[in-house]
N, C-alpha and C positions, 0 to 999 in steps of 0.2 A: 602536565601538558598533554600526555598521551590519553589520560582518562577523560580530559575535557574534549579532546578530538574524537574519541570513541563515542562519547555522549552526543556531541554535535552531529556526528555522522548518523547515528541511530535515529535521533529525533528528526533530522532532515529527511531521512528515508520514510519516516512515518507521517510526515506532515507536508507532503508534496502539494504545492499549490496554495498553502496557507498564506493569508495576508498578515501584515504586522499585527493588526488588532486580534486576529485569531491566535497568533503565537502568544501574545500577551495573555489572552483569556486562558489558553492552555496552561501557562505558567501559574496563573492564579488558582486554577482548579487543582493543579498538582500540589501547590502549597497548602490549600485547604485540606486536601486528602492527607497530607503529611501531618498537619496539625491535629486532625481528628484522630489519627493513630498515635499521637504523642511521639512522633519521630523527631530526631534532632537534625536530620538532613532531608532534603528533597531528593529522592532517588529515581532511577529509571522506572521502577515499579509504580511509583506515584504518577509519573508522566503517562505511563501506559494506561492506568486506570482512569486518569483524567481525560485522555483521548477517547476512550470507550464511552465515558459519560457524555462527552460533547457530541460524538457521532451517533451513538446508539441510544442515548437517553438513560433514564434512571433504571436501576436494577428492579426487576419485578419482584414484588413481595410474595406472590403466589408460589407455593412449593411445587416443584416438578416431580412427577412420579419417577422412581428409580429406573424403571424400564425405559421411559422416555428420555431420561438423562443419558442412559447408556447408549441409546440409539443416536442421540445427538453427538455424543463423543465419537462413535463409530463413523458417522457421516462426516464430521469435520476432520477426523483423522485421515479418512480417504482422500479428501481434497488436499490436505497437507502433504501426504506421502506421494501422491501422483505429481503434484507441483514440484516436490523436492527432487524427484528422480527423472523428470522430463527435461530434456536438454534445452528447449527453447521457451519453457514456461517462466513466468515471473516468479522469482524465489519467494517462498513464504517467510514472513518475519514475525507472525503472531498467529496463534490459534486460541480460540476462546469458546467456552460453552456456558458463559454467563448469560442469563436470560435478561435481555434489555428490550423494552418495548415489544415489538412483534418479532424480534430476532432471538432465536434460541441459541444460536452460535454462529461463528464466522471464522474464516481464515483470511488474514490480511497479507497481501503480497507487496513486494517492492515493485514500484513502477519504473521500468526501464524506458529511457527516452528514445524510443524507436521512431525514426522519421517515417518509415514505411514498414510493412510486415510482409513476410513471405508466407507461402502456403504452409510450410512446416511449422511456423510460429502459430498460425491459426489452428492447425491440427492439434498441437500440444495444448493450446488454450481450451479447445473442445474436450480434450481428455480430462483436464482439470475440472471443468464444469460437470462432466458426466461421472466423475469419481465418487461423489457422495452417493448417488443412486446405485452405482455398481458395487460399492463397498457394503452397503446395506444388504444387497442380494448375496454377495459372497460370504460375508461374515455372519449375518443374521438369518439368511435363508429366505427373506422376503423384503419388500420395499414399502415405502410410505409416500405420502404426498409432500414430504419435505423437499423434494427436488423439483417442484413444479416450476419455480422461476429459473432454475438451472436449465431445464428442458426448453423453456421459452427462449432463453439466450442462445442455446445451441442451435435451435431451429432457425432463429434470425441470422445467426452467423453462417449457417450452411447455405441459406438462400442468397445471402450477400456474396458468398464465394462463387457459387455456381451461376448466379443470375446477374451479377453486377460487375465483377472484376475478372471474370474468366479464369478462376483458379479451381475449377472442379477436378482437375487431374484426369479428365477423359476428353475424348473428341466428339462426344454426342452433341454438346452445345457449342463447343469451340470458343473462340475469342469474341463472344457476343455479350454486350451489356444490355440485357433484356429487361430487367426489372426497372421500374420507374419511367418507362417510355409512355408517351401520350400520343393519342391520335390527333387529328386536326380539330376535333371538338374540345380537346383538353381533358378528355376522360382518361384515367389511369388504366393501364393493363389491357384496354380493349383492342390495342394493336396486336396483341399476341393471340395466336390461334390456340385451339384446344389441344392440338398435338404438341405445340411448344410448351404450354402450361403443364401438360402431363410429363413432358421430358424434364422440366424444371423440378417437379415434385419427385420424380424418380431419382434424379441426380442428387438432390438434397438428402433424400432418404438413404441413398447409397453411402453418401459421405458420413452421415451420422452413424449408421450401422457399422461402418468400417472403424470409426474411432471408438465406438462402444466395444467392439471385439478387442481392439488393442488395449483399451483401458482395463477390461476384464482380465486380460493376460497379465498386465502389469500389477494389478491389485493382488491377483492370486500369487504372483511371485514374491510379493512383499507383505503377505497377509500377517506374518508374525510381527513385523514392524508396525503394521496398522493396529493390531491388538495392543501392543506395548504402548504406542502413542495414545490410544484411546484410554488405557488405564491411567496414564499420567495426567491426561486431561480431566478425568473423573476425580483424581486425587487433588489436583492443583487448580482446576478451573481455567487458568490462563497459562499459556506457554509462550515464551519469547524465542527469538532466533537462536540464542545460545542453548536453550533447552532443546529445541528441535535438532540442532546439530549433535548434541550429546546423545539423544535417543536414536536418531536416524543415521548418525555418522556423517562424514563429509559428503557434499554433493558430488556427483560424477564430474570427472575432469572436464568433459565437454560442456556441461552446464555451467561450471565455474568459469570457464573461458568466455562464455557468452556474457555473463554478468560483468566480468572484468573489462570486456570490450566497451561496455556502456558506463563504466565507472567514471565520475568526473575527474578530469586530469587537472591537478593543481599546478598553476604556473607561478614560479617564484616571483615575488615582487621586485622589480628592478630597483637598483640603488641609484640615487642621484649622483651625477658626476661631480666630484669636488671641483669647485671653481675658486681660484685664488682671488683675493680682494683686488678689484680693479682690473681683472683679467678675464679671459675666456676659458671655457672648458677645453680639454684636449681634443684634438681633431679626431672625428669618428665617434666620439662619445657624446650622444645628444641627450641622454637621460630619458625618463619615461615620457611617452607621448602625453600631450595635454588632455586628450580624451580619456585615457586610462586614469590619470591623476584625478580628473573630475569624477569618474565613477567611484574611485576609492574614497574620495572625500564624501560623496553622497552616501556611500555605505556606512562610513563612520558616523555621519550625522543621523542616519536612520537608526543605527544601533543605540546612540545616546538617547534619541527621542523615545524609542520603544522601551528602553530600560527605565526611563523616568516615568513613562505612562504606566508601566507595570507596577512600579513602586507606589505611585499615587492610587491606582485602582486597588492595589492590595490593601492599603490602609483603609480605604472607604469600605471595601467588601468585608474586611475583618470586623470593622466597627459595626457594620450593619447586621451581619449574620451571627456574630459571636459575642455580642455585647452582654449577654446574660451571664457569661462566665469569664471573669477577668483574667484568670490564669491562662485559659485556652485562647482568649483573644490576644493576650500579649505574645503567646507563643506563635499564633498565626501571623501576627504582624511581623515578628522577628523572622520567621521562616520566609514569609513572602518578600519582605524587603531585601533580605540577604540571600536566602536560598533561591527564590524564584528569579531575582535579578541576575544572580550569577548563572543560573541555568539558562535564562534568556540570553545572556551574553554568549554562553557556549553555543546555544542554538543558532543565534544570528551570526556567530562566528562561522558556523558551518553553512548556513543558508545564504547570508548576504555576501560575506567575503569570498567564500568558495565559489558562489555562483557569479559574482561580479568580477573578481580578480582572476578566478579560475579559467575564464575565457570561454564559457559555453555560449555566450552571446544572446541568450534569451532566458526569461524566467520559466519555471515549470508551470504548467497550467492544469495538470491532471491530478485528481485525488488519488490517494493510495487505493489499490484494488482490494475490495472486501469480497471474497468469494463466497457465494451462497445465495439465498433467496428470501422470500418473505417469511417463510417458516423457519428455515435453518440458517439462512443468510451467513 
């Protein structure tokens, strides 16, 4: 039961915002991967590889030069280390340097369900985005174009903070929402003077430079861990959260406390009040509300439907893709019908029942964060 709960929790954190059809597709891909590797069970590794396949595309057949692979590992290790040791950053759950599509590597982070964000949260997010570029400079002595998208995101965030929500941290612009304003003709930005635009540029640049200095100091203090993590990435290509904790050690207490504050709180399912035949329940014991019972029943129906769909799709996919090899096809069908359905049950047990019965009140709508850009991603 504990192993199933751990699997459900890990998969729920990696598949935020997935629909039932996407969950079923993930299970099918994981089972196909397990069958191709002649495995007897569908494991977390197979699910991780299936998720990368769905989100990142096929593995590139082109061989990456060793020096480029090393730079990719250093870059992604920087993202992971800074995210790991930053108090308010989303905790990383996976780091990869597998070349898929246009993505040379990525760090995937757990999405915390923040209703709103403070300036400290945004500043830590900026540190994580800058970490790849900074780590290349600190460890390798120079930088590359791999951080181009990171810099674009940092710039957009800085202008948003200083020009939209009044979180610049200085009094030069004050509590003014300047960006996005229109004049009477409907033209954007024309209502701002040159002086105000110059002040916006200066404040955004000041904020980025400040976080760049803080990121550089953090990377320098953890440079040995960066090198160690990069070496492990080069050796194994993909590292999951347990691997990151083994290499980097436990996260700081303050960072762990932030994650714990946003962890879903499971609410025990209320038991129905026993009612004697022909009588009423005890006074004060009304049993579960009708609304909650309806939600529980809806979750159970969805679970059964998606499990059946996954089984049916597995048979069709195995017959279509693996018909040339009877033994492999039979193994794929067996793994998909039993392994994938069981894994789907575990996943939906974490996603449907924990989300519906757990009392969060709303479905997740955001994808897991994949830190990086078009080159390094």
